C-alpha positions, -999 to 999 in steps of 0.1 A, spaced: -773 701 -95 -804 682 -88 -801 644 -88 -828 620 -94 -838 594 -69 -822 568 -92 -789 586 -92 -789 589 -55 -796 552 -51 -767 543 -75 -742 565 -56 -753 551 -23 -748 516 -36 -713 524 -49 -704 539 -16 -714 509 3 -694 486 -20 -663 507 -16 -667 507 21 -670 469 21 -639 465 0 -620 489 21 -630 470 53 -621 436 37 -588 450 25 -581 463 60 -588 430 75 -566 412 51 -539 438 56 -542 435 93 -541 397 92 -511 398 69 -494 423 90 -501 402 121 -487 371 103 -457 390 91 -452 405 125 -455 370 142 -431 354 118 -408 384 119 -405 380 157 -393 343 154 -357 335 161 -336 315 137 -320 285 153 -295 261 137 -298 225 148 -275 194 144 -295 163 153 -274 131 153 -252 146 126 -280 160 104 -281 198 102 -313 218 99 -325 254 105 -358 263 123 -376 295 132 -391 294 166 -408 315 194 -395 289 219 -379 306 248 -354 278 258 -334 251 242 -356 225 259 -387 241 244 -371 240 209 -364 202 213 -399 196 226 -414 214 196 -394 190 174 -405 160 196 -369 151 203 -366 131 236 -335 141 254 -319 117 280 -294 126 307 -269 104 289 -273 122 256 -250 149 244 -265 184 243 -244 214 235 -265 237 258 -285 230 289 -322 227 284 -329 260 302 -306 280 280 -325 309 265 -329 308 228 -312 336 209 -312 344 172 -288 322 152 -282 299 182 -265 266 172 -278 236 191 -261 202 188 -278 170 201 -264 135 199 -282 104 211 -261 82 235 -255 46 225 -254 16 248 -220 -2 251 -213 -33 272 -177 -39 285 -168 -74 296 -134 -76 314 -125 -112 323 -157 -123 342 -170 -88 351 -194 -70 328 -206 -33 329 -230 -13 308 -222 23 296 -239 50 276 -217 71 253 -217 95 224 -180 87 216 -174 80 179 -147 53 182 -138 26 206 -106 45 215 -126 76 223 -150 55 245 -121 38 264 -105 72 270 -138 86 281 -144 58 306 -107 57 316 -104 20 307 -67 12 300 -56 -15 276 -23 -32 281 -2 -41 251 -5 -78 262 -43 -77 268 -65 -97 245 -93 -77 228 -118 -86 201 -120 -52 185 -100 -25 169 -95 9 186 -106 26 154 -139 7 153 -170 29 152 -193 28 183 -226 11 175 -257 8 197 -255 -23 220 -218 -29 211 -201 -55 234 -163 -51 240 -145 -82 254 -112 -76 272 -90 -104 287 -65 -89 311 -29 -102 307 -9 -112 338 28 -117 344 45 -151 343 80 -165 344 88 -189 315 118 -213 319 125 -230 286 154 -253 292 182 -231 307 166 -199 294 143 -178 316 123 -147 307 94 -127 320 62 -128 298 25 -119 299 -4 -142 292 -42 -143 290 -43 -180 287 -62 -202 310 -42 -235 308 -5 -243 305 -11 -258 271 -28 -225 259 1 -205 273 28 -225 256 9 -222 223 6 -185 228 44 -183 234 50 -205 203 68 -232 225 70 -266 208 76 -297 229 96 -327 219 84 -363 225 105 -367 257 101 -331 271 79 -325 301 63 -294 316 56 -282 352 28 -276 360 9 -301 339 -4 -290 305 -40 -293 316 -35 -272 348 -46 -235 349 -18 -209 349 -18 -185 379 -5 -149 379 32 -146 388 36 -184 385 66 -201 369 61 -225 339 90 -248 334 97 -266 302 122 -294 309 140 -304 277 147 -341 278 171 -360 255 186 -395 254 221 -400 239 244 -430 236 278 -428 253 305 -455 246 332 -458 273 363 -480 271 375 -493 305 407 -513 313 403 -548 327 427 -553 356 449 -584 353 451 -608 382 483 -618 400 487 -656 401 513 -671 424 528 -705 420 548 -722 447 582 -734 436 602 -756 460 633 -752 439 635 -715 449 645 -702 483 617 -690 505 614 -652 502 624 -651 465 601 -645 436 603 -648 398 580 -634 372 570 -662 349 545 -642 328 539 -604 327 504 -592 333 485 -573 306 454 -552 310 424 -561 289 399 -537 273 361 -535 280 337 -514 259 305 -503 276 276 -486 259 253 -465 280 220 -448 273 223 -413 289 193 -392 299 198 -355 300 175 -328 313 182 -293 301 217 -305 290 226 -321 324 229 -358 329 203 -372 353 205 -410 345 228 -435 329 218 -471 320 242 -498 307 227 -512 276 256 -532 261 290 -545 271 317 -561 250 352 -574 258 375 -560 232 407 -576 246 410 -601 274 434 -594 303 464 -616 308 473 -628 344 506 -620 358 522 -652 370 548 -651 398 568 -681 411 573 -679 449 600 -699 465 593 -723 494 627 -739 499 642 -734 535 675 -744 552 672 -766 584 699 -777 607 704 -814 617 726 -829 645 745 -862 640 770 -878 663 780 -846 679 787 -828 646 765 -801 631 757 -806 595 739 -781 573 716 -795 546 687 -783 526 651 -796 527 619 -786 509 593 -772 532 558 -761 520 547 -727 531 514 -742 539 529 -759 569 542 -727 584 524 -712 614 498 -685 605 502 -654 626 473 -635 609 446 -654 626 438 -676 596 423 -710 603 432 -740 580 400 -758 588 365 -745 586 346 -738 618 314 -757 625 280 -743 619 268 -716 595 260 -718 558 289 -727 535 292 -712 500 319 -717 474 327 -682 460 351 -665 436 375 -643 456 398 -614 448 416 -589 470 415 -551 473 432 -523 493 422 -490 507 447 -471 486 432 -476 452 426 -445 430 393 -428 440 389 -450 471 378 -432 502 391 -459 525 358 -461 543 336 -491 538 298 -492 531 293 -499 568 316 -471 580 348 -490 587 379 -468 582 403 -492 565 431 -467 562 430 -461 600 427 -498 606 449 -516 581 447 -549 600 410 -552 598 395 -584 584 368 -571 561 352 -586 529 331 -569 503 299 -589 494 267 -588 475 242 -580 502 216 -601 484 239 -632 490 256 -623 523 239 -597 545 261 -567 555 274 -571 590 275 -609 589 304 -627 606 321 -650 581 350 -674 578 369 -674 545 392 -702 534 428 -690 534 418 -656 549 402 -665 583 375 -648 603 361 -615 589 331 -593 588 309 -586 557 314 -549 559 317 -535 523 302 -537 488 315 -531 453 301 -523 418 316 -555 404 308 -577 435 277 -595 424 264 -630 432 288 -656 445 318 -633 445 337 -616 473 366 -591 476 389 -596 507 406 -566 522 445 -567 525 468 -539 537 489 -535 505 486 -537 467 515 -563 467 494 -586 489 464 -580 467 483 -590 435 496 -621 453 461 -631 464 450 -631 427 417 -647 419 406 -681 434 376 -701 444 373 -703 482 349 -717 507 330 -691 527 310 -700 558 284 -674 570 284 -678 608 255 -654 617 
């Protein structure tokens, strides 16, 4: 078939258009194929970033490259499930957790840590920090870890607590004795005292003593000894005696304020004294009558005559007249022996009266007559001030005699005492 030039031109134009479309389609197809091929070669990776989960497709070859692509800065202290140089595989699961800063202050020492632990307990276990049951902490073990968290720990140390008579081992984190007692719920009475002082610091392994102090009143009734009063009777033969009046003990009531520490008496102070019944002296008549012989005109007659015992010779060394010199004092005198109940027989100056019953010793108030002084006592003779007594106060003395009978006979009298040195 013959074609006209117009037809040939039209067919030529259509051919060129088809070719152009075909080329364009090929380019698009190629590009699409390239994109599909590129995307199809990516690996699918699951990520958990600080607890948030995501999925990404990547051509990254290592875990570090994946994180760099996501602009995630990884520090050595952070948690990373795989090392940065781990090769990326399809469906790899990567976990990253940012480390948080935690400060730990134990007593006066502070340290800084980085951790990915979730709770305080996990963190302490991770850092191998042990908490004693008695340690003082300002947090709960179940508290969540937060960035820049500060954990304060006061270490407890052992102490011994003596509360009265009770003793026990305890633990404390206190800095003063007062704080420690408050921690132990120890309450003090008005008179109680504490060792060491309440303001002092407690030291490890020290002993804190609580001394319980109380004051009580004690009423004691004591007998009052009766005195033996002798009366000379010239109508009675010498060597004979007759009781004119029986002696009777009196009764003295004493009131004491007693101080006790931990239940034991440590002090006793007399605060009141009252005579309930007065004593009654025992009165004994002592005969002085003696028989003397008289001679008249060669015959011997026996008659009686009264002779005072004061005129008899004194074989005990007594002197009827006071010596010269010294200081004379009129004093109330009684007598005592070494065989009284509870008596040791040894004087305040060390004289053994039981071993030396003939000693001339008097008990004195050292504020009136100094111990060791040589004295002369009316009716007793020369003696030494070698003893003291609880009732011997002021111008009063007690003269030593060998027996109770002699002590009763001596009674109570006022005598002149001359202090010779």
